[in-house]
N, C-alpha and C positions, 0 to 999 in steps of 0.2 A: 591253124585256126586260132583266133584270138579268144582269150577268156577274161572275164571280169572277176572282181573279187568275190562276187556272190555265187559264182558258178562252182558246182561240185565237179571236180576233175575225176576223182577216183572214188568209187562207192562199192563197198563189200557188204554182202548180206548172207549170214548163215554159212560162212566158208568153213569147211571141214577138210582135214587132210590126215591121212594115216600112212605109216611106213610098215612094210612087211619085213620082218627080221626072222628068217627061217620059217618056223611054224607059228610064230607069234606076230600079232599086229599091234603096232605101237601108235596110239593116237597122239597127234601133235597139236592140231588145231580143232577146236570143238565148238564151232559156231561163232566165228569172228565177224563182227560188224564194224565198219570203219568208213568215214568220209573225210576227204581232204579237198579243200577248196583251192581255187586259183590264187597264186600269190602267197599261200600259206606254207609255213615250215612246221612240220610235225615230227617230233622225236619219238622213237619207239625204243623202250628199254625193257629189260628182263634178264633173268639169269641165263648163263650159257646152256644151250641145248633146249631152250623153251620154245623154239620155233620161229625166231625173228627172221633169220635168213631164209627159212622155208617160206615164210609169208611174202618176202620180197620176190622170191622166185615165182610164186603163184601170181602175184600182181603183175610181174613183168611178162608172164606167159611162158616162162621157161618150163614150168610144170603146170599141170592142170589139177584143180581141186577135186576131191572125191564128191563134194556136194557144195552147193551155194553159188551165188552170183558174184562176179567181179566185173564191174562196169567202168570202163574208161571213156569219158566223154560220151556216154550212152551206149557204147558197144560192149556186149557181154563177152569178155575174153574167154570165159569158161566154155563157151559153146563153139569156139573156133577150132579148126583142125590144127595140127602141129605146124604145118606150112603157113596157114593163115595167121597163127599167133606170131610166128617169126617175122612175117612181113609187117604185121601190125606193130610189133615191138620196135622194129627197125625205124618206123616212121614216128611213133608217138612217145617212146620211152627212152630216157637216158639213164645209164647205170654206172655209178662210181663204185669200184671195188676196193677193198682194203689193200689188196696186193697188186693194184694198178691194172693188170691184165692188158698191157700194151703189146702190140705186135712187134717182136724184137727185130724183125728184118725190115721194118719200115722206119723212116725218120720221123721226127716230131711232126713235121708238116704233113707227111704221108699218112700218119695215124689220124690226123684231124680231117684229112681229105676223104678218107675211106667212107665214113657215114654220110658225108655230104654227097659224094659221087653215087653211093647206093640209092640215095633218095632223089637224085637228079636236081640238086640244089645248086645255087650260084657259089662257086669256089671262092668268091671274094670274102665270104664269111671267115675263111681261114685266117686271113690277115687281121681281121677284127678280133678274133679270139687270141691270136698270138700277142697282139697288143694288150688286150685286157688281162692276160696272164703273165705278161712280161717275158715272153719266150721268143721274141723276134730273133735274137742272136743265137738261139738254140734250134732254129727251125730245121737245120740240116743234120742235127745230131741224132744218133741212134739211142734207144732207151738205155742201153748198158753204159752209156757215157754221161748219163744224167744222175743227179743226186735224187734222194727219195722225194724231197719236196718238189723238185722239177718234174719228176715222173707223175706225181699226184696232180700237179697243175695241168699236165698234158691229159691225164685221165679225166679231170673235171671238164676241160675244154672239149675233149672228144665227146663226153656225155651230153654236152650242150650244143654240139656242132650242128645238129640237124633240127635245132629249135623244138625239142620235144615238149609235149603237154605236161609230162610228169618226169621228175628227176628222182631216182632212187639212189640211196647211198648206204652202203653196208660197211660200217666202221671205217669211214674214209680217213680218219686221222689216227687210226690205231698203230700205224708203223712210223709215225712222225714224232719228232721232238715237239715240246709244248709250243715253242715260238712258231715253228713251221706249221703246226697243226692249226694254230690261231689264224694264221694268214690264209690257210686253205678254207677254213670255215667262213671267213669274211668274203673270200672270193666266191665260194659256192652260193652263199646267201645273196650277195649283191647281184651276181649274174642271174640267178633264178628269179629274184624279186623284180629286177629290171625288166625281164622278159615276161613277168607275171605268170610264172609257171609254179606248179605245186611241187613241194620238196618233202619227201618222206625219208628220214634218216634213222638207221639203226645205230645205236651207240651204247657202250657200257659206261660212258663218262657222264656224271651228273653235271660237270662244268659245261659240257657240250649241250646236254639236254635242256638246261635252264635258259639257254639262249633262244630256244624254239618258241613258237607261238603257243604250242600245246605239247604236253608230254603224256604219252600213253604207255601203260604197262601191259606186257603180254605175260600172262600167268595162268597156269592150268588150262591152257588152250583157248583162253578168251582175253579180250582187251578191255581194260578199264582206264578211265582218265585218272591222272594223278593230280593232287592238289599242288599248289606252288610250294608249300612247305615240304611235301614228300619229294618233289623234284629236286629241291635244294639239298635236303638231308640225304 
C-alpha cells in the first residue's frame, strides 16, 4: 500500500508495559503517545534501560502492551493474536538489528529472498536491492564471510525486501566504525525515503539523531520531543 507524506503510518496512544521480576513489577512504559508519518525519519534517544528496545518490540508486535493502542496503517496491533501479529509484522514491518541477525546457513541472496518468498512477492526485487547496496558480487557469500559493514548492508536490504510500511532500527550503527556507519545511515535513509516509508530509529548517538526529521526522548516511561539544541548537545 502506498503512503503519502501526510499519512500517519504508526500511531501509539497510552501505551503501557511492565516487566515482572520475581515478586516485583517494574514499570517501563507509562503512557507513550507517538505518531510517525510516511517518509519521515524519527530518532528515539534515552539512557540505557529506559525502554527504547521494549518500545520497538511492542510496535513490531513481538510483544503485546499491557495497555494502550498501537495502530499501524489503521490496524490495532495490540488486539491481534500472537499468530496474527507475526503475519502482520511479516508483511508490514522491517526490522534492522544492531547485531544483524542474519541466518548463518543462508547466503546473502537467500537471506534477501526469505522475506520476499514468505510474502509471495516478485524475486526480481532481490537484484534491485543487491545493486542498491553494492552487494552483487557477494550474493553467494555466507554471513560469516562478510565484514561488519557488509552484514549490516544485508540486514538493511533484508528489512526493506518486502517493501514494508514501517522500518524499525535498533542501534543499527552501534557495531560499525564511523565511516561504515555513515554509509549505512545514508543507505537506510535513501532507501526508506525513496519508497516513502516511515523510519523509527533507536540510537545513543547525538550525531545520528540530529540527522533525523525529529528527535524524541524516552524518559521515565514517557516520550517528549527534544529541541534542536538538545538534540545537538
